[in-house]
Residue frames as qw, qx, qy, qz and C-alpha x, y, z in Angstrom:
[[0.000, 0.890, 0.457, 0.000, 0.00, 0.00, 0.00],
 [0.439, 0.497, -0.015, 0.749, 1.49, 3.35, -1.06],
 [0.243, -0.113, -0.420, 0.867, 2.22, 6.28, 1.21],
 [0.291, -0.140, -0.141, -0.936, -0.73, 8.33, -0.05],
 [0.662, -0.294, -0.566, -0.395, -3.19, 5.49, 0.53],
 [0.574, -0.209, -0.660, 0.437, -1.74, 4.61, 3.93],
 [0.185, -0.157, -0.344, 0.907, -1.97, 8.18, 5.20],
 [0.176, -0.408, -0.492, -0.749, -5.34, 9.03, 3.65],
 [0.511, -0.642, -0.569, -0.051, -7.29, 8.35, 6.83],
 [0.529, -0.471, -0.267, 0.654, -4.83, 10.33, 8.98],
 [0.218, -0.033, 0.185, 0.958, -4.55, 13.32, 6.63],
 [0.231, -0.562, -0.558, -0.565, -8.33, 13.66, 6.26],
 [0.175, -0.396, 0.359, -0.827, -9.59, 16.04, 8.99],
 [0.012, 0.113, 0.918, -0.379, -11.25, 14.41, 12.00],
 [0.369, 0.456, 0.459, -0.668, -14.48, 16.34, 11.30],
 [0.181, 0.217, -0.654, -0.702, -14.56, 15.37, 7.61],
 [0.642, 0.283, 0.575, -0.421, -17.93, 14.16, 6.30],
 [0.400, 0.154, 0.768, 0.476, -18.59, 12.29, 3.07],
 [0.191, 0.256, -0.125, -0.939, -20.01, 14.78, 0.53],
 [0.385, -0.109, -0.742, -0.538, -22.40, 12.14, -0.82],
 [0.533, -0.432, -0.726, -0.054, -23.97, 10.47, 2.21],
 [0.245, -0.763, 0.087, -0.592, -23.14, 13.14, 4.80],
 [0.873, -0.446, -0.184, 0.074, -21.70, 10.63, 7.29],
 [0.129, -0.862, 0.480, -0.099, -18.70, 11.65, 9.43],
 [0.385, 0.465, -0.796, 0.029, -15.76, 9.28, 9.62],
 [0.255, -0.173, 0.852, -0.424, -16.88, 7.42, 12.78],
 [0.690, 0.251, 0.348, -0.583, -20.22, 6.60, 11.12],
 [0.834, 0.432, -0.231, -0.255, -18.78, 4.54, 8.28],
 [0.015, 0.511, -0.848, 0.137, -16.11, 2.56, 10.14],
 [0.822, -0.080, -0.473, -0.309, -17.04, -1.11, 9.87],
 [0.738, -0.593, 0.249, -0.203, -16.84, -3.17, 13.10],
 [0.941, -0.067, 0.230, 0.239, -14.41, -5.61, 11.47],
 [0.539, 0.753, -0.100, 0.363, -12.07, -2.96, 9.99],
 [0.715, -0.374, -0.174, 0.565, -8.70, -2.83, 11.79],
 [0.113, -0.900, -0.044, 0.418, -7.28, 0.65, 12.43],
 [0.337, -0.449, 0.541, 0.626, -4.35, 0.19, 10.04],
 [0.244, 0.243, 0.785, 0.515, -6.78, -0.47, 7.16],
 [0.153, 0.710, 0.502, -0.469, -9.17, 2.44, 7.68],
 [0.046, 0.493, -0.363, -0.789, -7.78, 4.23, 4.63],
 [0.050, 0.129, 0.899, 0.415, -9.58, 1.57, 2.60],
 [0.094, 0.650, 0.701, -0.278, -12.83, 3.17, 3.76],
 [0.137, 0.780, -0.014, -0.611, -12.06, 6.24, 1.59],
 [0.633, 0.287, 0.566, 0.444, -12.01, 6.48, -2.19],
 [0.013, 0.451, -0.187, -0.872, -11.25, 9.21, -4.70],
 [0.542, 0.551, 0.629, -0.080, -14.34, 9.19, -6.90],
 [0.030, -0.477, 0.381, 0.792, -13.86, 10.40, -10.47],
 [0.717, 0.524, 0.052, -0.458, -15.50, 10.45, -13.87],
 [0.736, -0.121, 0.610, 0.268, -14.31, 7.36, -15.75],
 [0.588, 0.800, 0.120, 0.012, -14.48, 9.34, -18.96],
 [0.141, -0.844, 0.497, 0.143, -10.84, 10.19, -18.12],
 [0.545, -0.248, 0.783, 0.166, -9.82, 6.56, -18.62],
 [0.680, 0.554, 0.479, -0.016, -11.98, 6.29, -21.72],
 [0.317, 0.927, -0.163, -0.114, -10.11, 9.17, -23.36],
 [0.217, -0.690, 0.681, 0.118, -6.68, 7.79, -22.47],
 [0.623, -0.035, 0.780, 0.048, -7.47, 4.16, -23.39],
 [0.652, 0.670, 0.346, -0.076, -9.18, 5.04, -26.68],
 [0.220, 0.905, -0.334, -0.143, -6.25, 7.20, -27.75],
 [0.349, -0.509, 0.779, 0.105, -3.75, 4.43, -26.95],
 [0.684, 0.227, 0.693, -0.013, -5.82, 1.84, -28.84],
 [0.562, 0.809, 0.140, -0.098, -6.19, 4.03, -31.94],
 [0.036, 0.847, -0.514, -0.133, -2.49, 4.90, -31.91],
 [0.503, -0.286, 0.812, 0.071, -1.61, 1.21, -31.63],
 [0.703, 0.473, 0.527, -0.065, -3.98, 0.25, -34.46],
 [0.489, 0.872, -0.004, 0.014, -2.45, 2.90, -36.74],
 [0.839, -0.039, -0.040, 0.541, 1.09, 2.11, -35.51],
 [0.147, 0.811, -0.032, 0.566, 1.59, 5.74, -34.47],
 [0.568, -0.238, -0.465, 0.635, 3.87, 6.86, -31.66],
 [0.113, -0.916, -0.284, -0.261, 2.14, 9.81, -30.01],
 [0.346, 0.448, -0.375, 0.734, 4.45, 12.52, -28.65],
 [0.290, -0.283, -0.684, 0.606, 4.41, 13.36, -24.95],
 [0.139, 0.104, 0.072, -0.982, 2.61, 16.62, -25.68],
 [0.488, -0.173, -0.594, -0.616, -0.32, 14.72, -27.20],
 [0.526, -0.356, -0.756, 0.158, -0.89, 12.73, -24.03],
 [0.162, -0.228, -0.393, 0.876, -0.61, 15.91, -21.97],
 [0.303, -0.020, -0.251, -0.919, -3.26, 17.48, -24.20],
 [0.537, -0.259, -0.738, -0.316, -5.55, 14.46, -23.87],
 [0.479, -0.363, -0.693, 0.400, -5.34, 14.46, -20.07],
 [0.205, -0.367, -0.313, 0.852, -5.31, 18.19, -19.32],
 [0.217, 0.206, -0.201, -0.933, -7.44, 19.63, -22.14],
 [0.467, -0.070, -0.677, -0.565, -9.65, 17.00, -23.75],
 [0.396, -0.282, -0.854, 0.184, -10.61, 14.89, -20.72],
 [0.029, -0.329, -0.484, 0.810, -11.67, 17.90, -18.58],
 [0.300, 0.109, -0.298, -0.900, -13.82, 19.07, -21.49],
 [0.593, -0.116, -0.643, -0.471, -15.92, 15.87, -21.57],
 [0.345, -0.183, -0.832, 0.393, -15.97, 14.91, -17.89],
 [0.324, -0.715, -0.452, -0.424, -18.93, 15.91, -15.72],
 [0.539, -0.832, 0.029, -0.129, -17.22, 16.42, -12.36],
 [0.230, 0.704, -0.609, 0.283, -13.78, 16.72, -10.76],
 [0.610, -0.005, -0.751, 0.255, -12.12, 14.12, -8.56],
 [0.434, -0.589, 0.184, -0.657, -13.53, 14.10, -5.05],
 [0.147, 0.169, -0.911, 0.347, -12.88, 12.09, -1.89],
 [0.712, -0.275, -0.113, -0.636, -15.90, 10.06, -0.76],
 [0.592, -0.333, 0.686, -0.262, -16.48, 7.06, 1.51],
 [0.032, -0.192, 0.927, 0.321, -16.01, 3.60, 0.03],
 [0.327, 0.410, 0.817, -0.239, -19.72, 2.80, 0.48],
 [0.389, 0.752, 0.111, -0.520, -20.73, 5.70, -1.79],
 [0.131, 0.557, -0.680, -0.458, -18.07, 4.67, -4.30],
 [0.163, 0.032, 0.983, 0.074, -19.39, 1.09, -4.27],
 [0.397, 0.579, 0.559, -0.442, -22.93, 2.43, -4.64],
 [0.309, 0.659, -0.326, -0.603, -21.83, 4.06, -7.90],
 [0.061, 0.260, -0.919, -0.289, -20.74, 0.64, -9.22],
 [0.229, 0.301, 0.900, -0.216, -23.97, -1.04, -8.07],
 [0.374, 0.665, 0.283, -0.581, -26.15, 1.70, -9.58],
 [0.230, 0.527, -0.583, -0.575, -24.33, 1.41, -12.92],
 [0.043, 0.011, 0.991, 0.129, -25.29, -2.27, -12.98],
 [0.280, 0.534, 0.678, -0.420, -28.92, -1.40, -12.23],
 [0.332, 0.751, 0.013, -0.571, -28.93, 1.26, -14.96],
 [0.833, 0.273, 0.393, 0.278, -26.97, -0.97, -17.39],
 [0.185, 0.961, -0.183, -0.089, -24.46, 1.80, -18.00],
 [0.816, 0.395, -0.293, 0.304, -20.96, 1.12, -19.40],
 [0.739, -0.361, -0.231, 0.519, -17.84, 1.08, -17.23],
 [0.388, 0.200, 0.050, 0.898, -16.71, 4.45, -18.61],
 [0.284, -0.689, -0.277, -0.606, -19.78, 6.13, -17.08],
 [0.336, -0.125, -0.664, 0.657, -19.80, 7.50, -13.53],
 [0.249, -0.821, -0.492, -0.149, -22.55, 8.98, -11.40],
 [0.130, 0.622, -0.240, 0.734, -21.82, 12.40, -9.94],
 [0.158, -0.008, -0.740, 0.653, -21.67, 12.89, -6.14],
 [0.425, 0.056, 0.206, -0.880, -25.09, 14.59, -6.16],
 [0.725, 0.067, -0.479, -0.491, -26.61, 11.70, -8.13],
 [0.479, 0.034, -0.835, 0.269, -25.14, 9.17, -5.70],
 [0.094, 0.022, 0.564, -0.820, -26.66, 11.14, -2.81],
 [0.572, 0.045, -0.135, -0.808, -30.04, 10.96, -4.60],
 [0.814, 0.024, -0.454, -0.362, -30.29, 7.17, -4.87],
 [0.426, 0.156, -0.809, 0.374, -28.50, 5.83, -1.75],
 [0.663, -0.637, -0.199, -0.338, -30.05, 4.84, 1.58],
 [0.285, 0.522, -0.639, 0.487, -27.25, 5.41, 4.12],
 [0.804, -0.536, -0.234, -0.107, -27.01, 3.48, 7.37],
 [0.289, -0.839, 0.443, -0.132, -24.54, 3.81, 10.24],
 [0.316, -0.531, 0.785, 0.036, -21.36, 1.72, 9.97],
 [0.671, 0.200, 0.714, 0.007, -22.75, -0.38, 7.16],
 [0.250, 0.074, 0.636, 0.726, -23.00, -0.54, 3.38],
 [0.360, 0.252, 0.026, -0.898, -25.54, 1.59, 1.53],
 [0.490, 0.415, 0.766, -0.025, -28.76, 0.25, 0.08],
 [0.065, -0.059, 0.472, 0.877, -29.63, 1.38, -3.45],
 [0.472, 0.502, 0.434, -0.581, -33.00, 2.89, -4.34],
 [0.429, 0.131, 0.748, 0.490, -33.49, 1.20, -7.72],
 [0.233, 0.805, 0.541, 0.072, -36.50, 3.36, -8.62],
 [0.127, -0.910, 0.067, 0.388, -34.46, 6.51, -7.97],
 [0.402, -0.349, 0.628, 0.568, -31.67, 5.22, -10.22],
 [0.353, 0.366, 0.770, 0.387, -34.03, 4.32, -13.06],
 [0.116, 0.882, 0.418, -0.185, -35.86, 7.64, -12.78],
 [0.046, -0.883, 0.224, 0.409, -32.74, 9.57, -13.84],
 [0.626, -0.212, 0.624, 0.416, -30.96, 7.12, -16.11],
 [0.578, 0.627, 0.473, 0.223, -32.60, 8.01, -19.45],
 [0.125, 0.991, -0.046, 0.023, -31.43, 11.63, -19.37],
 [0.458, -0.697, 0.505, 0.221, -27.98, 10.52, -18.17],
 [0.735, 0.122, 0.589, 0.313, -27.64, 8.02, -21.03],
 [0.459, 0.829, 0.254, 0.194, -28.37, 10.70, -23.62],
 [0.124, -0.958, 0.259, 0.023, -25.81, 13.01, -22.03],
 [0.658, -0.449, 0.559, 0.232, -23.18, 10.26, -21.71],
 [0.720, 0.294, 0.528, 0.341, -23.34, 9.10, -25.32],
 [0.291, 0.944, 0.076, 0.133, -23.22, 12.70, -26.53],
 [0.286, -0.860, 0.415, 0.078, -20.02, 13.29, -24.54],
 [0.745, -0.168, 0.600, 0.240, -18.59, 9.96, -25.71],
 [0.645, 0.615, 0.365, 0.268, -19.21, 10.80, -29.38],
 [0.082, 0.985, -0.124, 0.088, -17.66, 14.22, -28.86],
 [0.536, -0.647, 0.521, 0.153, -14.62, 12.62, -27.21],
 [0.796, 0.157, 0.521, 0.266, -14.25, 10.17, -30.11],
 [0.479, 0.834, 0.154, 0.225, -14.16, 13.01, -32.64],
 [0.119, -0.944, 0.300, -0.075, -11.59, 14.99, -30.68],
 [0.719, -0.408, 0.536, 0.172, -9.40, 11.93, -30.02],
 [0.766, 0.411, 0.393, 0.299, -9.27, 11.21, -33.76],
 [0.246, 0.950, -0.055, 0.186, -8.16, 14.80, -34.33],
 [0.430, -0.776, 0.461, 0.030, -5.32, 14.29, -31.83],
 [0.812, -0.055, 0.534, 0.227, -4.27, 11.01, -33.47],
 [0.619, 0.672, 0.270, 0.304, -4.17, 12.87, -36.79],
 [0.569, 0.058, -0.076, 0.816, -1.73, 15.35, -35.26],
 [0.082, -0.673, -0.206, -0.706, -4.13, 18.20, -34.55],
 [0.549, -0.493, -0.499, 0.454, -3.12, 19.15, -31.03],
 [0.084, 0.771, 0.107, 0.623, -4.01, 22.76, -30.24],
 [0.584, -0.802, 0.053, -0.111, -2.20, 22.99, -26.93],
 [0.520, 0.553, -0.519, 0.393, 1.28, 22.98, -25.46],
 [0.736, -0.388, -0.461, 0.308, 2.74, 21.53, -22.29],
 [0.239, -0.968, 0.032, -0.063, 3.58, 24.14, -19.63],
 [0.675, 0.429, -0.344, 0.493, 7.23, 25.10, -19.39],
 [0.169, 0.251, -0.527, 0.794, 7.01, 26.54, -15.89],
 [0.155, -0.483, -0.782, 0.363, 4.85, 26.79, -12.79],
 [0.024, -0.757, -0.413, -0.506, 2.05, 29.32, -12.68],
 [0.032, -0.513, 0.288, -0.808, 1.88, 32.41, -10.50],
 [0.740, -0.446, -0.017, -0.502, -0.76, 30.73, -8.35],
 [0.933, -0.077, -0.311, 0.166, 1.42, 27.66, -7.77],
 [0.486, 0.307, -0.367, 0.731, 4.41, 29.73, -6.76],
 [0.269, -0.519, 0.144, -0.798, 2.25, 32.00, -4.61],
 [0.854, -0.379, -0.195, -0.298, 0.65, 29.08, -2.81],
 [0.879, -0.073, -0.307, 0.358, 3.92, 27.42, -1.88],
 [0.296, 0.436, -0.278, 0.803, 5.60, 30.71, -0.98],
 [0.428, -0.520, 0.108, -0.731, 2.84, 31.50, 1.49],
 [0.865, -0.340, 0.096, -0.357, 2.22, 28.05, 2.94],
 [0.960, 0.078, -0.143, 0.227, 5.47, 26.17, 2.34],
 [0.434, -0.807, 0.310, 0.255, 9.07, 26.42, 3.49],
 [0.811, 0.233, 0.360, 0.398, 10.75, 26.04, 0.12],
 [0.273, -0.527, 0.191, 0.782, 13.40, 28.44, -1.29],
 [0.545, 0.752, 0.230, -0.290, 11.85, 30.38, -4.19],
 [0.166, 0.796, -0.474, -0.337, 15.20, 31.04, -5.85],
 [0.278, -0.309, 0.897, 0.148, 15.85, 27.31, -6.22],
 [0.649, 0.365, 0.584, -0.323, 12.63, 26.51, -8.06],
 [0.222, 0.255, -0.622, -0.707, 12.13, 25.36, -11.58],
 [0.745, -0.007, -0.172, -0.644, 9.16, 23.47, -13.04],
 [0.734, 0.087, -0.674, 0.001, 10.64, 19.96, -12.71],
 [0.200, 0.121, -0.708, 0.666, 11.64, 20.65, -9.12],
 [0.468, -0.085, 0.203, -0.856, 8.13, 21.90, -8.42],
 [0.819, 0.010, -0.389, -0.422, 6.56, 18.70, -9.79],
 [0.607, 0.119, -0.732, 0.285, 8.99, 16.48, -7.88],
 [0.069, -0.196, 0.550, -0.809, 8.27, 18.38, -4.69],
 [0.674, -0.078, 0.064, -0.732, 4.52, 17.67, -4.93],
 [0.843, 0.100, -0.489, -0.200, 5.13, 14.01, -5.75],
 [0.622, 0.125, -0.654, 0.413, 7.59, 13.37, -2.93],
 [0.169, -0.382, 0.398, -0.817, 6.32, 15.61, -0.13],
 [0.052, -0.168, -0.931, 0.320, 4.75, 13.65, 2.72],
 [0.205, -0.562, -0.656, -0.460, 0.95, 13.66, 2.56],
 [0.401, -0.671, -0.501, 0.372, 0.75, 15.00, 6.11],
 [0.260, -0.343, 0.061, 0.901, 2.61, 18.16, 5.04],
 [0.062, -0.219, -0.576, -0.785, 0.45, 18.62, 1.95],
 [0.328, -0.622, -0.702, -0.114, -2.66, 18.06, 4.07],
 [0.361, -0.586, -0.326, 0.648, -1.48, 20.68, 6.56],
 [0.135, -0.138, 0.281, 0.940, -0.90, 23.20, 3.77],
 [0.185, -0.391, -0.682, -0.590, -4.36, 22.58, 2.34],
 [0.368, -0.663, -0.626, 0.181, -6.01, 22.97, 5.74],
 [0.282, -0.449, -0.108, 0.841, -4.21, 26.29, 6.28],
 [0.015, -0.054, -0.478, -0.877, -5.42, 27.45, 2.89],
 [0.280, -0.523, -0.748, -0.297, -8.97, 26.31, 3.65],
 [0.337, -0.628, -0.478, 0.514, -8.98, 28.25, 6.91],
 [0.145, -0.279, 0.144, 0.938, -7.88, 31.36, 5.03],
 [0.158, -0.253, -0.660, -0.689, -10.68, 30.84, 2.49],
 [0.340, -0.600, -0.723, 0.045, -13.22, 30.33, 5.30],
 [0.276, -0.541, -0.279, 0.744, -12.13, 33.51, 7.06],
 [0.018, -0.093, 0.373, 0.923, -12.41, 35.45, 3.81],
 [0.251, -0.415, -0.752, -0.446, -15.90, 34.05, 3.22],
 [0.336, -0.623, -0.604, 0.367, -16.93, 35.08, 6.75],
 [0.178, -0.400, -0.029, 0.899, -15.71, 38.64, 6.16],
 [0.109, -0.114, -0.576, -0.802, -17.62, 38.84, 2.88],
 [0.322, -0.532, -0.771, -0.134, -20.75, 37.55, 4.61],
 [0.307, -0.575, -0.427, 0.626, -20.37, 40.08, 7.42],
 [0.063, -0.228, 0.208, 0.949, -19.97, 42.93, 4.94],
 [0.203, -0.292, -0.713, -0.604, -23.06, 41.78, 3.04],
 [0.341, -0.613, -0.694, 0.161, -25.11, 41.68, 6.24],
 [0.252, -0.477, -0.196, 0.818, -23.86, 45.13, 7.19],
 [0.048, 0.030, -0.421, -0.905, -24.81, 46.59, 3.81],
 [0.286, -0.438, -0.777, -0.351, -28.22, 44.92, 3.99],
 [0.340, -0.606, -0.585, 0.418, -28.86, 46.40, 7.46],
 [0.175, -0.363, 0.002, 0.915, -27.98, 49.88, 6.22],
 [0.055, -0.239, -0.629, -0.738, -30.59, 49.83, 3.47]]
C-alpha cells in the first residue's frame, strides 16, 4: 500500500464528512475494519471518462502504428478529458463509491460512465457503519437523461481523439509553474523560491509527505473560510444599512 493510501485516513480532517452520504468518519467505520486499514474506507471518486479518453487514444495509436508525442498525451489528459468529464475528482467514503458501481449495474451503463456525487446522494439509503442500500427506482428515474448526455459526450470525445491522433493538437505543455502555484507554496510552504524550476516543483509535490500537503491545504482552507466570513459580514452590514 502506497504512502498516499496509507496516510489518507490520517490526513483527512477528523471532522470530515462524506459529501455524498453526509456521514462523518466514525459513522462509516465497519466493526471488522482494523485501524491500520481504515484508509480503505475512503475512495477518490472520479468520472471514468478520463480513462476512456486515455485508453481510446492508446488503442487508436496502436492500431495505426503511431507513436504519439508526450505533448499529445498531456493534451488528452489536461485539455480534452476535462472538457468531456462531468465532475472533478472528489474524496468520498467507500460505500458511496461502491454504490456508484452497483447503480451502474442497475442502470446498465458502461464502465466508462460514472454517477456524480449529487446523483449518488439521490439514490442511496445510508445506514450507520454499514453498506448503503440502493434505491433502484431513484436510479431508473434519472438514467434516461444521463444516457443521452453520456453518449453525446462519448461521441464528442471520439471526434476529438481522432483529431489528436491525426496530429491536430491545439495545446502545449507548460514550461514553468504558474503564478498561483508559486504564490501558494511561498505563502504556505518552506521552500526556497530562488531554487525553483518546473521539474523541481513537480517532484516536490510528488515526494512531499501527505501530512505536510494536508497541513498546507487545511491552512489554505482556513484562510478561504475567514475570507468568506468577512464577505458575509460585509453583506449583512450593507443589507442592514438599506
